[in-house]
All heavy atoms as a GROMACS GRO file, in nm:
protein
  636
    1MET      N    1  13.844  11.806   8.556
    1MET     CA    2  13.972  11.849   8.505
    1MET      C    3  13.977  11.822   8.356
    1MET      O    4  13.928  11.721   8.308
    1MET     CB    5  14.086  11.771   8.571
    1MET     CG    6  14.112  11.804   8.713
    1MET     SD    7  14.256  11.907   8.714
    1MET     CE    8  14.235  11.984   8.869
    2ALA      N    9  14.042  11.910   8.285
    2ALA     CA   10  14.056  11.897   8.142
    2ALA      C   11  14.181  11.816   8.108
    2ALA      O   12  14.273  11.805   8.189
    2ALA     CB   13  14.066  12.035   8.077
    3SER      N   14  14.183  11.761   7.987
    3SER     CA   15  14.299  11.687   7.938
    3SER      C   16  14.349  11.753   7.811
    3SER      O   17  14.273  11.822   7.741
    3SER     CB   18  14.262  11.542   7.905
    3SER     OG   19  14.225  11.475   8.022
    4ILE      N   20  14.476  11.733   7.781
    4ILE     CA   21  14.535  11.789   7.660
    4ILE      C   22  14.632  11.686   7.603
    4ILE      O   23  14.699  11.615   7.677
    4ILE     CB   24  14.606  11.923   7.690
    4ILE    CG1   25  14.655  11.988   7.562
    4ILE    CG2   26  14.719  11.904   7.787
    4ILE    CD1   27  14.706  12.130   7.582
    5THR      N   28  14.637  11.678   7.471
    5THR     CA   29  14.731  11.590   7.402
    5THR      C   30  14.823  11.677   7.319
    5THR      O   31  14.776  11.766   7.247
    5THR     CB   32  14.657  11.491   7.309
    5THR    OG1   33  14.566  11.414   7.389
    5THR    CG2   34  14.753  11.400   7.237
    6ILE      N   35  14.952  11.652   7.328
    6ILE     CA   36  15.050  11.729   7.251
    6ILE      C   37  15.111  11.636   7.147
    6ILE      O   38  15.178  11.538   7.182
    6ILE     CB   39  15.158  11.788   7.343
    6ILE    CG1   40  15.093  11.878   7.447
    6ILE    CG2   41  15.262  11.864   7.262
    6ILE    CD1   42  15.186  11.927   7.554
    7ARG      N   43  15.089  11.668   7.022
    7ARG     CA   44  15.142  11.586   6.913
    7ARG      C   45  15.268  11.651   6.856
    7ARG      O   46  15.290  11.770   6.870
    7ARG     CB   47  15.038  11.572   6.803
    7ARG     CG   48  14.917  11.489   6.845
    7ARG     CD   49  14.819  11.472   6.729
    7ARG     NE   50  14.709  11.389   6.764
    7ARG     CZ   51  14.601  11.429   6.831
    7ARG    NH1   52  14.591  11.555   6.868
    7ARG    NH2   53  14.504  11.346   6.860
    8ASN      N   54  15.348  11.570   6.788
    8ASN     CA   55  15.468  11.616   6.717
    8ASN      C   56  15.567  11.686   6.810
    8ASN      O   57  15.628  11.786   6.773
    8ASN     CB   58  15.431  11.707   6.599
    8ASN     CG   59  15.341  11.637   6.500
    8ASN    OD1   60  15.360  11.519   6.471
    8ASN    ND2   61  15.241  11.707   6.451
    9LEU      N   62  15.585  11.635   6.927
    9LEU     CA   63  15.680  11.689   7.023
    9LEU      C   64  15.818  11.634   6.987
    9LEU      O   65  15.834  11.513   6.969
    9LEU     CB   66  15.641  11.649   7.164
    9LEU     CG   67  15.722  11.706   7.279
    9LEU    CD1   68  15.704  11.858   7.285
    9LEU    CD2   69  15.676  11.645   7.409
   10ASP      N   70  15.917  11.720   6.975
   10ASP     CA   71  16.052  11.677   6.942
   10ASP      C   72  16.104  11.580   7.047
   10ASP      O   73  16.078  11.598   7.166
   10ASP     CB   74  16.148  11.796   6.934
   10ASP     CG   75  16.120  11.888   6.816
   10ASP    OD1   76  16.060  11.842   6.718
   10ASP    OD2   77  16.160  12.005   6.824
   11ASP      N   78  16.180  11.480   7.002
   11ASP     CA   79  16.237  11.383   7.095
   11ASP      C   80  16.330  11.452   7.195
   11ASP      O   81  16.332  11.415   7.313
   11ASP     CB   82  16.314  11.275   7.019
   11ASP     CG   83  16.222  11.182   6.942
   11ASP    OD1   84  16.104  11.169   6.981
   11ASP    OD2   85  16.268  11.123   6.842
   12GLU      N   86  16.405  11.552   7.151
   12GLU     CA   87  16.496  11.624   7.239
   12GLU      C   88  16.419  11.697   7.349
   12GLU      O   89  16.459  11.698   7.465
   12GLU     CB   90  16.581  11.723   7.160
   12GLU     CG   91  16.671  11.810   7.244
   12GLU     CD   92  16.778  11.733   7.320
   12GLU    OE1   93  16.813  11.622   7.280
   12GLU    OE2   94  16.825  11.786   7.422
   13VAL      N   95  16.305  11.757   7.314
   13VAL     CA   96  16.223  11.827   7.413
   13VAL      C   97  16.169  11.728   7.515
   13VAL      O   98  16.172  11.754   7.636
   13VAL     CB   99  16.108  11.904   7.344
   13VAL    CG1  100  16.011  11.960   7.446
   13VAL    CG2  101  16.163  12.013   7.255
   14LYS      N  102  16.124  11.613   7.467
   14LYS     CA  103  16.071  11.511   7.559
   14LYS      C  104  16.180  11.460   7.653
   14LYS      O  105  16.157  11.444   7.773
   14LYS     CB  106  16.011  11.394   7.481
   14LYS     CG  107  15.951  11.289   7.571
   14LYS     CD  108  15.891  11.175   7.493
   14LYS     CE  109  15.838  11.070   7.589
   14LYS     NZ  110  15.794  10.950   7.519
   15THR      N  111  16.300  11.440   7.600
   15THR     CA  112  16.411  11.393   7.683
   15THR      C  113  16.446  11.496   7.789
   15THR      O  114  16.463  11.462   7.908
   15THR     CB  115  16.534  11.364   7.595
   15THR    OG1  116  16.500  11.263   7.500
   15THR    CG2  117  16.652  11.317   7.679
   16ARG      N  118  16.454  11.622   7.751
   16ARG     CA  119  16.487  11.728   7.847
   16ARG      C  120  16.377  11.742   7.951
   16ARG      O  121  16.404  11.769   8.068
   16ARG     CB  122  16.512  11.858   7.773
   16ARG     CG  123  16.642  11.852   7.691
   16ARG     CD  124  16.663  11.972   7.606
   16ARG     NE  125  16.678  12.090   7.691
   16ARG     CZ  126  16.679  12.214   7.644
   16ARG    NH1  127  16.666  12.236   7.516
   16ARG    NH2  128  16.695  12.316   7.725
   17LEU      N  129  16.253  11.724   7.908
   17LEU     CA  130  16.140  11.730   8.002
   17LEU      C  131  16.148  11.615   8.103
   17LEU      O  132  16.126  11.635   8.222
   17LEU     CB  133  16.008  11.725   7.925
   17LEU     CG  134  15.882  11.729   8.007
   17LEU    CD1  135  15.873  11.859   8.086
   17LEU    CD2  136  15.761  11.716   7.916
   18ARG      N  137  16.181  11.496   8.055
   18ARG     CA  138  16.193  11.380   8.144
   18ARG      C  139  16.306  11.402   8.246
   18ARG      O  140  16.289  11.374   8.365
   18ARG     CB  141  16.219  11.252   8.063
   18ARG     CG  142  16.224  11.129   8.148
   18ARG     CD  143  16.236  10.999   8.069
   18ARG     NE  144  16.337  11.004   7.967
   18ARG     CZ  145  16.315  10.981   7.838
   18ARG    NH1  146  16.194  10.952   7.796
   18ARG    NH2  147  16.412  10.987   7.751
   19VAL      N  148  16.418  11.458   8.201
   19VAL     CA  149  16.531  11.485   8.292
   19VAL      C  150  16.492  11.592   8.394
   19VAL      O  151  16.520  11.579   8.514
   19VAL     CB  152  16.655  11.529   8.211
   19VAL    CG1  153  16.764  11.583   8.301
   19VAL    CG2  154  16.707  11.413   8.127
   20ARG      N  155  16.423  11.696   8.347
   20ARG     CA  156  16.380  11.803   8.438
   20ARG      C  157  16.284  11.750   8.543
   20ARG      O  158  16.293  11.784   8.662
   20ARG     CB  159  16.314  11.915   8.356
   20ARG     CG  160  16.262  12.028   8.440
   20ARG     CD  161  16.203  12.136   8.353
   20ARG     NE  162  16.124  12.227   8.434
   20ARG     CZ  163  16.100  12.352   8.403
   20ARG    NH1  164  16.146  12.402   8.290
   20ARG    NH2  165  16.027  12.428   8.480
   21ALA      N  166  16.190  11.666   8.501
   21ALA     CA  167  16.094  11.606   8.595
   21ALA      C  168  16.166  11.519   8.697
   21ALA      O  169  16.136  11.525   8.816
   21ALA     CB  170  15.990  11.526   8.518
   22ALA      N  171  16.262  11.440   8.652
   22ALA     CA  172  16.337  11.354   8.744
   22ALA      C  173  16.416  11.437   8.844
   22ALA      O  174  16.425  11.402   8.962
   22ALA     CB  175  16.430  11.263   8.665
   23ARG      N  176  16.472  11.548   8.798
   23ARG     CA  177  16.549  11.635   8.887
   23ARG      C  178  16.461  11.692   8.998
   23ARG      O  179  16.505  11.715   9.109
   23ARG     CB  180  16.612  11.748   8.805
   23ARG     CG  181  16.710  11.832   8.881
   23ARG     CD  182  16.786  11.931   8.793
   23ARG     NE  183  16.702  12.008   8.705
   23ARG     CZ  184  16.711  12.008   8.572
   23ARG    NH1  185  16.801  11.936   8.511
   23ARG    NH2  186  16.630  12.082   8.499
   24HIS      N  187  16.332  11.714   8.967
   24HIS     CA  188  16.238  11.767   9.065
   24HIS      C  189  16.158  11.657   9.136
   24HIS      O  190  16.063  11.687   9.209
   24HIS     CB  191  16.141  11.865   8.998
   24HIS     CG  192  16.207  11.989   8.948
   24HIS    ND1  193  16.194  12.033   8.819
   24HIS    CD2  194  16.287  12.078   9.010
   24HIS    CE1  195  16.262  12.144   8.803
   24HIS    NE2  196  16.321  12.174   8.918
   25ASP      N  197  16.194  11.531   9.113
   25ASP     CA  198  16.123  11.417   9.173
   25ASP      C  199  15.975  11.419   9.142
   25ASP      O  200  15.890  11.399   9.230
   25ASP     CB  201  16.145  11.412   9.325
   25ASP     CG  202  16.289  11.386   9.362
   25ASP    OD1  203  16.352  11.305   9.292
   25ASP    OD2  204  16.337  11.447   9.458
   26ARG      N  205  15.942  11.447   9.014
   26ARG     CA  206  15.802  11.449   8.971
   26ARG      C  207  15.787  11.367   8.844
   26ARG      O  208  15.884  11.338   8.775
   26ARG     CB  209  15.758  11.592   8.939
   26ARG     CG  210  15.758  11.686   9.055
   26ARG     CD  211  15.689  11.816   9.018
   26ARG     NE  212  15.777  11.911   8.957
   26ARG     CZ  213  15.819  12.023   9.015
   26ARG    NH1  214  15.779  12.053   9.137
   26ARG    NH2  215  15.897  12.106   8.952
   27SER      N  216  15.663  11.334   8.811
   27SER     CA  217  15.636  11.269   8.684
   27SER      C  218  15.644  11.374   8.573
   27SER      O  219  15.637  11.494   8.599
   27SER     CB  220  15.497  11.206   8.685
   27SER     OG  221  15.397  11.308   8.689
   28MET      N  222  15.660  11.328   8.450
   28MET     CA  223  15.663  11.421   8.337
   28MET      C  224  15.531  11.497   8.329
   28MET      O  225  15.528  11.616   8.301
   28MET     CB  226  15.689  11.347   8.206
   28MET     CG  227  15.833  11.312   8.186
   28MET     SD  228  15.871  11.224   8.032
   28MET     CE  229  15.760  11.289   7.913
   29GLU      N  230  15.422  11.428   8.354
   29GLU     CA  231  15.291  11.491   8.348
   29GLU      C  232  15.278  11.604   8.450
   29GLU      O  233  15.231  11.714   8.418
   29GLU     CB  234  15.182  11.385   8.371
   29GLU     CG  235  15.043  11.435   8.350
   29GLU     CD  236  14.942  11.322   8.360
   29GLU    OE1  237  14.972  11.208   8.320
   29GLU    OE2  238  14.832  11.349   8.411
   30GLU      N  239  15.323  11.579   8.572
   30GLU     CA  240  15.318  11.683   8.675
   30GLU      C  241  15.410  11.799   8.640
   30GLU      O  242  15.375  11.916   8.661
   30GLU     CB  243  15.355  11.625   8.812
   30GLU     CG  244  15.354  11.726   8.924
   30GLU     CD  245  15.216  11.783   8.954
   30GLU    OE1  246  15.114  11.724   8.912
   30GLU    OE2  247  15.209  11.889   9.018
   31GLU      N  248  15.526  11.768   8.584
   31GLU     CA  249  15.620  11.874   8.544
   31GLU      C  250  15.558  11.964   8.438
   31GLU      O  251  15.568  12.086   8.445
   31GLU     CB  252  15.750  11.811   8.493
   31GLU     CG  253  15.861  11.909   8.472
   31GLU     CD  254  15.918  11.965   8.601
   31GLU    OE1  255  15.905  11.902   8.708
   31GLU    OE2  256  15.977  12.075   8.596
   32VAL      N  257  15.490  11.904   8.341
   32VAL     CA  258  15.424  11.983   8.235
   32VAL      C  259  15.313  12.069   8.294
   32VAL      O  260  15.298  12.186   8.258
   32VAL     CB  261  15.370  11.892   8.123
   32VAL    CG1  262  15.282  11.968   8.027
   32VAL    CG2  263  15.485  11.826   8.049
   33ARG      N  264  15.236  12.013   8.390
   33ARG     CA  265  15.131  12.093   8.453
   33ARG      C  266  15.189  12.216   8.521
   33ARG      O  267  15.135  12.327   8.510
   33ARG     CB  268  15.054  12.008   8.556
   33ARG     CG  269  14.944  11.925   8.496
   33ARG     CD  270  14.851  11.872   8.604
   33ARG     NE  271  14.916  11.775   8.691
   33ARG     CZ  272  14.915  11.645   8.670
   33ARG    NH1  273  14.853  11.594   8.567
   33ARG    NH2  274  14.977  11.564   8.754
   34ILE      N  275  15.300  12.198   8.591
   34ILE     CA  276  15.361  12.310   8.662
   34ILE      C  277  15.417  12.412   8.563
   34ILE      O  278  15.400  12.533   8.581
   34ILE     CB  279  15.471  12.258   8.758
   34ILE    CG1  280  15.404  12.182   8.872
   34ILE    CG2  281  15.558  12.371   8.810
   34ILE    CD1  282  15.498  12.106   8.960
   35ILE      N  283  15.481  12.366   8.457
   35ILE     CA  284  15.534  12.457   8.355
   35ILE      C  285  15.421  12.539   8.293
   35ILE      O  286  15.431  12.661   8.278
   35ILE     CB  287  15.611  12.378   8.247
   35ILE    CG1  288  15.741  12.322   8.306
   35ILE    CG2  289  15.643  12.467   8.127
   35ILE    CD1  290  15.810  12.221   8.217
   36LEU      N  291  15.313  12.473   8.256
   36LEU     CA  292  15.199  12.544   8.195
   36LEU      C  293  15.135  12.640   8.294
   36LEU      O  294  15.100  12.753   8.258
   36LEU     CB  295  15.096  12.443   8.143
   36LEU     CG  296  15.138  12.363   8.021
   36LEU    CD1  297  15.033  12.256   7.990
   36LEU    CD2  298  15.155  12.455   7.901
   37ARG      N  299  15.119  12.598   8.419
   37ARG     CA  300  15.059  12.685   8.520
   37ARG      C  301  15.143  12.811   8.539
   37ARG      O  302  15.091  12.922   8.543
   37ARG     CB  303  15.047  12.609   8.652
   37ARG     CG  304  14.971  12.684   8.760
   37ARG     CD  305  14.959  12.605   8.889
   37ARG     NE  306  14.908  12.471   8.868
   37ARG     CZ  307  14.970  12.360   8.908
   37ARG    NH1  308  15.083  12.365   8.974
   37ARG    NH2  309  14.917  12.242   8.884
   38ASP      N  310  15.275  12.794   8.547
   38ASP     CA  311  15.364  12.910   8.562
   38ASP      C  312  15.358  13.000   8.439
   38ASP      O  313  15.362  13.122   8.451
   38ASP     CB  314  15.508  12.865   8.586
   38ASP     CG  315  15.528  12.802   8.724
   38ASP    OD1  316  15.435  12.813   8.807
   38ASP    OD2  317  15.634  12.743   8.746
   39ALA      N  318  15.349  12.939   8.321
   39ALA     CA  319  15.346  13.018   8.198
   39ALA      C  320  15.221  13.105   8.189
   39ALA      O  321  15.229  13.222   8.151
   39ALA     CB  322  15.355  12.925   8.076
   40VAL      N  323  15.106  13.051   8.224
   40VAL     CA  324  14.983  13.129   8.214
   40VAL      C  325  14.966  13.225   8.330
   40VAL      O  326  14.887  13.318   8.323
   40VAL     CB  327  14.857  13.040   8.197
   40VAL    CG1  328  14.864  12.960   8.070
   40VAL    CG2  329  14.835  12.951   8.317
   41ASN      N  330  15.042  13.205   8.439
   41ASN     CA  331  15.039  13.299   8.551
   41ASN      C  332  15.139  13.412   8.532
   41ASN      O  333  15.168  13.485   8.626
   41ASN     CB  334  15.070  13.227   8.683
   41ASN     CG  335  14.954  13.145   8.732
   41ASN    OD1  336  14.840  13.170   8.697
   41ASN    ND2  337  14.982  13.046   8.814
   42GLY      N  338  15.194  13.425   8.414
   42GLY     CA  339  15.290  13.532   8.389
   42GLY      C  340  15.425  13.506   8.453
   42GLY      O  341  15.497  13.599   8.487
   43GLY      N  342  15.461  13.379   8.471
   43GLY     CA  343  15.589  13.345   8.530
   43GLY      C  344  15.588  13.344   8.682
   43GLY      O  345  15.688  13.309   8.743
   44ARG      N  346  15.477  13.384   8.743
   44ARG     CA  347  15.469  13.379   8.889
   44ARG      C  348  15.451  13.234   8.933
   44ARG      O  349  15.359  13.168   8.886
   44ARG     CB  350  15.349  13.461   8.938
   44ARG     CG  351  15.358  13.607   8.910
   44ARG     CD  352  15.241  13.682   8.974
   44ARG     NE  353  15.119  13.606   8.982
   44ARG     CZ  354  15.011  13.626   8.905
   44ARG    NH1  355  15.011  13.720   8.814
   44ARG    NH2  356  14.904  13.553   8.920
   45PRO      N  357  15.536  13.186   9.021
   45PRO     CA  358  15.517  13.048   9.068
   45PRO      C  359  15.391  13.036   9.153
   45PRO      O  360  15.350  13.133   9.217
   45PRO     CB  361  15.642  13.020   9.151
   45PRO     CG  362  15.697  13.153   9.186
   45PRO     CD  363  15.650  13.250   9.081
   46GLY      N  364  15.332  12.920   9.152
   46GLY     CA  365  15.213  12.894   9.232
   46GLY      C  366  15.250  12.873   9.377
   46GLY      O  367  15.364  12.895   9.417
   47PRO      N  368  15.155  12.831   9.458
   47PRO     CA  369  15.183  12.808   9.599
   47PRO      C  370  15.291  12.701   9.614
   47PRO      O  371  15.298  12.607   9.536
   47PRO     CB  372  15.050  12.761   9.657
   47PRO     CG  373  14.960  12.738   9.544
   47PRO     CD  374  15.019  12.800   9.423
   48ARG      N  375  15.376  12.718   9.715
   48ARG     CA  376  15.486  12.625   9.735
   48ARG      C  377  15.458  12.534   9.853
   48ARG      O  378  15.386  12.569   9.944
   48ARG     CB  379  15.614  12.703   9.760
   48ARG     CG  380  15.650  12.790   9.641
   48ARG     CD  381  15.773  12.869   9.666
   48ARG     NE  382  15.887  12.779   9.676
   48ARG     CZ  383  16.006  12.817   9.715
   48ARG    NH1  384  16.028  12.942   9.747
   48ARG    NH2  385  16.104  12.731   9.722
   49ASN      N  386  15.522  12.422   9.849
   49ASN     CA  387  15.514  12.326   9.957
   49ASN      C  388  15.605  12.375  10.069
   49ASN      O  389  15.722  12.408  10.047
   49ASN     CB  390  15.562  12.191   9.903
   49ASN     CG  391  15.566  12.083  10.007
   49ASN    OD1  392  15.627  12.100  10.111
   49ASN    ND2  393  15.501  11.972   9.977
   50LEU      N  394  15.555  12.383  10.191
   50LEU     CA  395  15.631  12.436  10.304
   50LEU      C  396  15.757  12.355  10.331
   50LEU      O  397  15.864  12.412  10.358
   50LEU     CB  398  15.544  12.442  10.430
   50LEU     CG  399  15.612  12.496  10.555
   50LEU    CD1  400  15.660  12.638  10.533
   50LEU    CD2  401  15.516  12.490  10.673
   51ALA      N  402  15.749  12.224  10.321
   51ALA     CA  403  15.867  12.141  10.346
   51ALA      C  404  15.976  12.168  10.242
   51ALA      O  405  16.094  12.180  10.276
   51ALA     CB  406  15.828  11.993  10.347
   52THR      N  407  15.937  12.180  10.115
   52THR     CA  408  16.033  12.209  10.009
   52THR      C  409  16.095  12.346  10.030
   52THR      O  410  16.217  12.364  10.017
   52THR     CB  411  15.965  12.202   9.872
   52THR    OG1  412  15.908  12.072   9.855
   52THR    CG2  413  16.064  12.228   9.759
   53PHE      N  414  16.015  12.444  10.064
   53PHE     CA  415  16.065  12.580  10.088
   53PHE      C  416  16.166  12.581  10.202
   53PHE      O  417  16.274  12.639  10.191
   53PHE     CB  418  15.947  12.673  10.120
   53PHE     CG  419  15.990  12.811  10.160
   53PHE    CD1  420  16.036  12.901  10.064
   53PHE    CD2  421  15.984  12.852  10.291
   53PHE    CE1  422  16.076  13.028  10.100
   53PHE    CE2  423  16.025  12.979  10.328
   53PHE     CZ  424  16.071  13.068  10.232
   54THR      N  425  16.134  12.513  10.312
   54THR     CA  426  16.223  12.508  10.428
   54THR      C  427  16.354  12.439  10.391
   54THR      O  428  16.463  12.485  10.428
   54THR     CB  429  16.155  12.436  10.545
   54THR    OG1  430  16.031  12.500  10.573
   54THR    CG2  431  16.242  12.438  10.669
   55ARG      N  432  16.344  12.328  10.318
   55ARG     CA  433  16.464  12.255  10.277
   55ARG      C  434  16.554  12.343  10.191
   55ARG      O  435  16.675  12.345  10.207
   55ARG     CB  436  16.423  12.129  10.201
   55ARG     CG  437  16.539  12.035  10.173
   55ARG     CD  438  16.498  11.906  10.101
   55ARG     NE  439  16.381  11.843  10.156
   55ARG     CZ  440  16.265  11.829  10.090
   55ARG    NH1  441  16.250  11.875   9.968
   55ARG    NH2  442  16.163  11.769  10.147
   56GLU      N  443  16.494  12.418  10.097
   56GLU     CA  444  16.571  12.508  10.011
   56GLU      C  445  16.639  12.619  10.091
   56GLU      O  446  16.753  12.656  10.064
   56GLU     CB  447  16.482  12.569   9.903
   56GLU     CG  448  16.438  12.469   9.799
   56GLU     CD  449  16.329  12.526   9.707
   56GLU    OE1  450  16.289  12.644   9.725
   56GLU    OE2  451  16.286  12.452   9.617
   57CYS      N  452  16.570  12.672  10.190
   57CYS     CA  453  16.626  12.780  10.272
   57CYS      C  454  16.748  12.735  10.351
   57CYS      O  455  16.844  12.811  10.367
   57CYS     CB  456  16.521  12.834  10.369
   57CYS     SG  457  16.394  12.933  10.292
   58PHE      N  458  16.746  12.613  10.401
   58PHE     CA  459  16.852  12.567  10.490
   58PHE      C  460  16.948  12.469  10.423
   58PHE      O  461  17.038  12.414  10.490
   58PHE     CB  462  16.791  12.504  10.615
   58PHE     CG  463  16.717  12.604  10.699
   58PHE    CD1  464  16.579  12.611  10.694
   58PHE    CD2  465  16.786  12.693  10.779
   58PHE    CE1  466  16.510  12.705  10.769
   58PHE    CE2  467  16.719  12.788  10.854
   58PHE     CZ  468  16.579  12.794  10.850
   59ALA      N  469  16.937  12.446  10.293
   59ALA     CA  470  17.024  12.351  10.223
   59ALA      C  471  17.170  12.391  10.232
   59ALA      O  472  17.258  12.306  10.246
   59ALA     CB  473  16.980  12.338  10.078
   60ALA      N  474  17.198  12.520  10.227
   60ALA     CA  475  17.337  12.567  10.231
   60ALA      C  476  17.404  12.537  10.365
   60ALA      O  477  17.527  12.530  10.374
   60ALA     CB  478  17.341  12.717  10.203
   61LEU      N  479  17.326  12.517  10.470
   61LEU     CA  480  17.382  12.490  10.602
   61LEU      C  481  17.421  12.344  10.619
   61LEU      O  482  17.486  12.308  10.717
   61LEU     CB  483  17.282  12.529  10.711
   61LEU     CG  484  17.240  12.676  10.712
   61LEU    CD1  485  17.134  12.700  10.817
   61LEU    CD2  486  17.361  12.766  10.733
   62GLY      N  487  17.379  12.259  10.528
   62GLY     CA  488  17.418  12.118  10.532
   62GLY      C  489  17.331  12.028  10.615
   62GLY      O  490  17.360  11.912  10.631
   63GLY      N  491  17.226  12.078  10.673
   63GLY     CA  492  17.135  11.994  10.750
   63GLY      C  493  17.178  11.980  10.895
   63GLY      O  494  17.289  12.017  10.933
   64VAL      N  495  17.092  11.926  10.974
   64VAL     CA  496  17.115  11.910  11.117
   64VAL      C  497  17.061  11.775  11.159
   64VAL      O  498  16.953  11.734  11.117
   64VAL     CB  499  17.043  12.021  11.197
   64VAL    CG1  500  17.053  11.998  11.345
   64VAL    CG2  501  17.096  12.157  11.160
   65GLU      N  502  17.136  11.706  11.242
   65GLU     CA  503  17.088  11.581  11.300
   65GLU      C  504  17.043  11.611  11.442
   65GLU      O  505  17.122  11.656  11.525
   65GLU     CB  506  17.199  11.475  11.302
   65GLU     CG  507  17.237  11.423  11.165
   65GLU     CD  508  17.124  11.347  11.099
   65GLU    OE1  509  17.048  11.277  11.170
   65GLU    OE2  510  17.111  11.360  10.977
   66LEU      N  511  16.917  11.593  11.468
   66LEU     CA  512  16.862  11.619  11.601
   66LEU      C  513  16.853  11.489  11.680
   66LEU      O  514  16.821  11.384  11.626
   66LEU     CB  515  16.723  11.682  11.590
   66LEU     CG  516  16.717  11.815  11.517
   66LEU    CD1  517  16.573  11.860  11.503
   66LEU    CD2  518  16.798  11.920  11.589
   67GLU      N  519  16.881  11.500  11.811
   67GLU     CA  520  16.870  11.384  11.898
   67GLU      C  521  16.723  11.366  11.934
   67GLU      O  522  16.656  11.458  11.978
   67GLU     CB  523  16.951  11.406  12.025
   67GLU     CG  524  16.948  11.289  12.118
   67GLU     CD  525  17.030  11.315  12.243
   67GLU    OE1  526  17.130  11.388  12.233
   67GLU    OE2  527  16.990  11.264  12.349
   68VAL      N  528  16.674  11.247  11.913
   68VAL     CA  529  16.535  11.217  11.946
   68VAL      C  530  16.532  11.170  12.091
   68VAL      O  531  16.600  11.073  12.126
   68VAL     CB  532  16.478  11.108  11.853
   68VAL    CG1  533  16.335  11.074  11.889
   68VAL    CG2  534  16.486  11.154  11.708
   69PRO      N  535  16.454  11.237  12.176
   69PRO     CA  536  16.451  11.195  12.317
   69PRO      C  537  16.387  11.058  12.331
   69PRO      O  538  16.298  11.021  12.253
   69PRO     CB  539  16.366  11.303  12.384
   69PRO     CG  540  16.290  11.368  12.275
   69PRO     CD  541  16.368  11.351  12.150
   70PRO      N  542  16.432  10.981  12.428
   70PRO     CA  543  16.373  10.848  12.447
   70PRO      C  544  16.228  10.859  12.493
   70PRO      O  545  16.191  10.953  12.562
   70PRO     CB  546  16.460  10.784  12.556
   70PRO     CG  547  16.522  10.900  12.627
   70PRO     CD  548  16.534  11.011  12.527
   71ARG      N  549  16.149  10.763  12.451
   71ARG     CA  550  16.009  10.761  12.492
   71ARG      C  551  15.995  10.688  12.624
   71ARG      O  552  16.056  10.584  12.644
   71ARG     CB  553  15.925  10.691  12.386
   71ARG     CG  554  15.916  10.770  12.258
   71ARG     CD  555  15.824  10.704  12.161
   71ARG     NE  556  15.687  10.715  12.212
   71ARG     CZ  557  15.580  10.699  12.139
   71ARG    NH1  558  15.590  10.669  12.013
   71ARG    NH2  559  15.461  10.710  12.191
   72GLY      N  560  15.914  10.745  12.708
   72GLY     CA  561  15.887  10.680  12.836
   72GLY      C  562  15.747  10.621  12.834
   72GLY      O  563  15.675  10.631  12.735
   73PRO      N  564  15.708  10.561  12.943
   73PRO     CA  565  15.572  10.507  12.949
   73PRO      C  566  15.470  10.620  12.945
   73PRO      O  567  15.498  10.733  12.989
   73PRO     CB  568  15.567  10.432  13.082
   73PRO     CG  569  15.681  10.487  13.161
   73PRO     CD  570  15.784  10.538  13.065
   74MET      N  571  15.355  10.590  12.891
   74MET     CA  572  15.249  10.691  12.883
   74MET      C  573  15.193  10.720  13.022
   74MET      O  574  15.190  10.632  13.109
   74MET     CB  575  15.136  10.643  12.791
   74MET     CG  576  15.177  10.636  12.646
   74MET     SD  577  15.041  10.590  12.538
   74MET     CE  578  14.926  10.718  12.566
   75ARG      N  579  15.150  10.842  13.040
   75ARG     CA  580  15.087  10.879  13.168
   75ARG      C  581  14.949  10.818  13.176
   75ARG      O  582  14.886  10.789  13.075
   75ARG     CB  583  15.074  11.030  13.178
   75ARG     CG  584  15.205  11.104  13.179
   75ARG     CD  585  15.182  11.252  13.193
   75ARG     NE  586  15.101  11.300  13.081
   75ARG     CZ  587  15.047  11.421  13.074
   75ARG    NH1  588  15.063  11.507  13.171
   75ARG    NH2  589  14.976  11.458  12.970
   76GLU      N  590  14.905  10.804  13.297
   76GLU     CA  591  14.769  10.758  13.319
   76GLU      C  592  14.674  10.871  13.282
   76GLU      O  593  14.700  10.987  13.313
   76GLU     CB  594  14.746  10.718  13.466
   76GLU     CG  595  14.818  10.592  13.506
   76GLU     CD  596  14.762  10.472  13.432
   76GLU    OE1  597  14.639  10.462  13.417
   76GLU    OE2  598  14.843  10.387  13.389
   77PRO      N  599  14.564  10.840  13.215
   77PRO     CA  600  14.469  10.946  13.180
   77PRO      C  601  14.404  11.004  13.306
   77PRO      O  602  14.388  10.933  13.407
   77PRO     CB  603  14.366  10.876  13.092
   77PRO     CG  604  14.383  10.732  13.114
   77PRO     CD  605  14.522  10.711  13.165
   78PRO      N  606  14.368  11.130  13.304
   78PRO     CA  607  14.306  11.191  13.422
   78PRO      C  608  14.167  11.131  13.447
   78PRO      O  609  14.098  11.087  13.356
   78PRO     CB  610  14.295  11.339  13.386
   78PRO     CG  611  14.295  11.343  13.238
   78PRO     CD  612  14.378  11.226  13.194
   79THR      N  613  14.130  11.130  13.571
   79THR     CA  614  13.994  11.087  13.606
   79THR      C  615  13.916  11.212  13.646
   79THR      O  616  13.969  11.303  13.708
   79THR     CB  617  13.995  10.989  13.725
   79THR    OG1  618  14.059  11.050  13.833
   79THR    CG2  619  14.068  10.860  13.688
   80PHE      N  620  13.794  11.218  13.607
   80PHE     CA  621  13.709  11.334  13.633
   80PHE      C  622  13.596  11.302  13.729
   80PHE      O  623  13.487  11.351  13.718
   80PHE     CB  624  13.654  11.388  13.500
   80PHE     CG  625  13.762  11.434  13.407
   80PHE    CD1  626  13.799  11.358  13.298
   80PHE    CD2  627  13.827  11.554  13.430
   80PHE    CE1  628  13.898  11.401  13.213
   80PHE    CE2  629  13.927  11.597  13.345
   80PHE     CZ  630  13.964  11.522  13.236
   81SER      N  631  13.625  11.214  13.823
   81SER     CA  632  13.519  11.178  13.917
   81SER      C  633  13.529  11.257  14.046
   81SER      O  634  13.623  11.319  14.080
   81SER     CB  635  13.524  11.028  13.948
   81SER     OG  636  13.651  10.991  13.990
   0.00000   0.00000   0.00000
């Protein structure tokens, strides 16, 4: 993997980048990687995380609490004799 150093970055840009990264629950470094990847892909987003996509699709519904069934004892393994 390659590395890049960005010099003379405005303090305001860095602050906004830090806020944007926090809003997406990512590090600033990861946020910059995603921004650059999207920019060189012509604005097309890269592959998405399925869990994030599902959460975004159903966020307007407010979520659902599912009842977890109680666990019972494990079955005996089959014998093949």
